C-alpha positions as MATLAB code, in Angstrom:
seq = 'MPHAILIAAVAGAMLSPPAAPFAAGPDPMTAPVQAGYYAFQKVVYQNDGGLPDDRTYFAMLLRNVANHLQAVDGRAEIRVVSFGRGVDLFRLARTNPELAGQIDALKAKGVRFLVCRNTLKGMKLRPQDLYHVAPEDVVPSGVAELARLQGQGFVYVNP';
ca = [
       0.146    0.036    0.235;
       3.009    2.180    0.667;
       4.358    2.015   -3.236;
       1.040    2.556   -4.288;
       0.101    5.665   -2.045;
       3.924    7.465   -3.774;
       2.625    6.235   -7.147;
      -0.460    8.167   -5.965;
       1.957   11.573   -4.518;
       3.921   11.553   -7.394;
       0.847   11.550  -10.097;
      -0.198   14.600   -8.175;
       2.503   16.271   -8.252;
       2.824   15.958  -12.641;
      -0.953   17.137  -13.563;
      -0.338   20.120  -10.675;
       0.458   22.306  -12.386;
       4.289   23.890  -12.309;
       5.377   26.398   -8.995;
       6.313   29.992  -10.375;
      10.187   29.452  -10.022;
      10.313   33.269   -8.107;
       8.483   36.240   -6.329;
       6.065   37.820   -8.212;
       7.705   41.055   -9.123;
       9.533   43.454  -11.757;
      10.103   41.612  -14.952;
      14.065   41.735  -14.258;
      14.338   41.953  -18.115;
      12.300   44.486  -19.193;
      12.073   46.611  -15.440;
      14.510   49.657  -15.441;
      18.223   49.961  -13.909;
      18.409   52.020  -10.482;
      19.574   54.574   -9.773;
      22.824   54.708   -8.473;
      22.622   51.097   -8.689;
      26.641   50.608   -9.571;
      29.347   52.930   -7.366;
      32.285   54.409   -9.878;
      34.236   52.070  -11.215;
      38.220   52.324  -12.501;
      38.681   50.077  -14.712;
      41.243   47.884  -16.829;
      39.899   45.476  -20.272;
      42.812   43.722  -21.450;
      43.442   43.330  -25.464;
      45.519   41.536  -26.802;
      43.617   39.707  -29.452;
      41.309   36.244  -29.849;
      41.498   33.528  -32.469;
      40.436   32.296  -33.661;
      39.207   35.167  -35.868;
      40.825   38.482  -34.326;
      37.318   41.007  -36.408;
      34.948   39.426  -33.851;
      36.562   39.656  -31.115;
      37.178   43.900  -31.330;
      34.188   43.649  -32.191;
      33.236   42.257  -28.971;
      35.440   43.706  -26.979;
      34.290   46.657  -28.066;
      30.509   46.047  -27.252;
      31.719   45.101  -24.302;
      33.283   48.446  -23.173;
      30.132   50.078  -24.382;
      27.901   48.184  -22.655;
      29.761   48.637  -19.394;
      29.666   52.373  -19.959;
      26.174   51.675  -20.474;
      25.611   50.079  -16.767;
      27.134   52.332  -15.049;
      25.167   55.461  -16.551;
      29.367   56.854  -17.142;
      30.222   56.832  -14.189;
      33.198   54.930  -15.043;
      37.601   55.439  -15.909;
      38.596   52.403  -17.746;
      41.383   52.283  -20.449;
      42.636   49.296  -22.508;
      45.625   47.934  -22.989;
      47.148   46.873  -26.765;
      49.481   44.096  -26.797;
      50.658   41.595  -28.769;
      47.456   40.471  -31.649;
      45.871   42.999  -29.962;
      47.548   45.670  -31.970;
      45.913   44.719  -35.010;
      43.051   46.847  -33.430;
      44.170   49.768  -34.620;
      45.676   48.265  -37.938;
      41.964   46.859  -38.847;
      40.213   50.332  -37.651;
      42.449   51.982  -40.471;
      39.870   50.864  -42.856;
      37.572   49.461  -41.332;
      35.211   52.353  -40.777;
      32.676   49.778  -37.629;
      35.648   49.738  -35.510;
      36.709   53.596  -35.966;
      33.630   54.567  -35.175;
      33.276   53.028  -32.261;
      36.792   53.206  -31.219;
      36.295   57.618  -31.834;
      32.704   56.389  -29.407;
      34.461   55.352  -27.014;
      37.659   57.814  -27.340;
      34.403   60.290  -26.703;
      32.617   58.887  -23.617;
      35.787   58.751  -21.799;
      38.200   55.074  -22.860;
      41.545   56.000  -23.028;
      43.660   53.462  -25.038;
      46.505   51.997  -24.601;
      49.337   50.630  -26.662;
      52.154   48.515  -25.826;
      55.516   49.874  -26.985;
      56.451   46.415  -26.552;
      54.756   44.874  -29.002;
      55.234   48.178  -31.522;
      59.053   47.338  -31.511;
      58.549   43.931  -32.300;
      55.364   44.583  -35.056;
      58.379   47.063  -36.636;
      55.164   49.431  -35.999;
      54.798   53.612  -34.619;
      51.833   55.198  -33.785;
      51.106   56.822  -36.976;
      50.876   53.241  -38.797;
      47.895   52.251  -36.169;
      44.041   54.012  -36.532;
      43.756   57.528  -33.895;
      47.254   55.852  -31.382;
      49.002   59.006  -30.304;
      52.943   59.497  -28.462;
      51.129   59.665  -25.400;
      48.692   56.428  -25.789;
      51.909   54.212  -25.717;
      52.571   52.339  -23.005;
      56.719   51.167  -22.221;
      54.625   47.615  -20.840;
      51.291   46.531  -21.875;
      51.935   43.664  -18.972;
      52.919   46.139  -16.713;
      50.478   48.406  -17.855;
      48.082   46.240  -17.099;
      49.803   45.531  -12.784;
      49.866   49.308  -12.152;
      46.850   49.937  -13.357;
      45.120   47.101  -10.468;
      48.176   49.104   -8.837;
      45.328   52.394   -8.247;
      42.671   50.384   -7.953;
      41.468   49.194  -11.830;
      39.729   45.979  -12.049;
      40.662   43.966  -14.109;
      38.734   42.361  -16.927;
      39.923   40.068  -19.575;
      37.096   39.205  -21.728;
];
């Protein structure tokens, strides 16, 4: 007889409508973000390229930075440190208006793009060979710059 009770209980549970997984409230997908939800942030993004398709990686990286700024309502100090294959972002942007426009839009919102001098030397490039990279955007070492900025309180993000 105990098996019959268990089977009846399981069958009843299967026929009952499922319980709501969350308490009723605003839809998290459409509800506005509460003003001041995020405090001011200092963030450094690493850009060392992304195999197998750097173009897709760069588009994703720039989209993440833009989304980040939007989420915090511009209350952020953001740096993007590029080294290794990441420098190709600025070579591609010379001939890709979409990438160039994304870089320009982020710079207009205060994002600083920094480029590794060691990488430039290794690739036999100069700042003027790249899209909108000024001499003051070149740092001695991309990896050391990541560590320096973290020491200044920047949170490290490797997308």
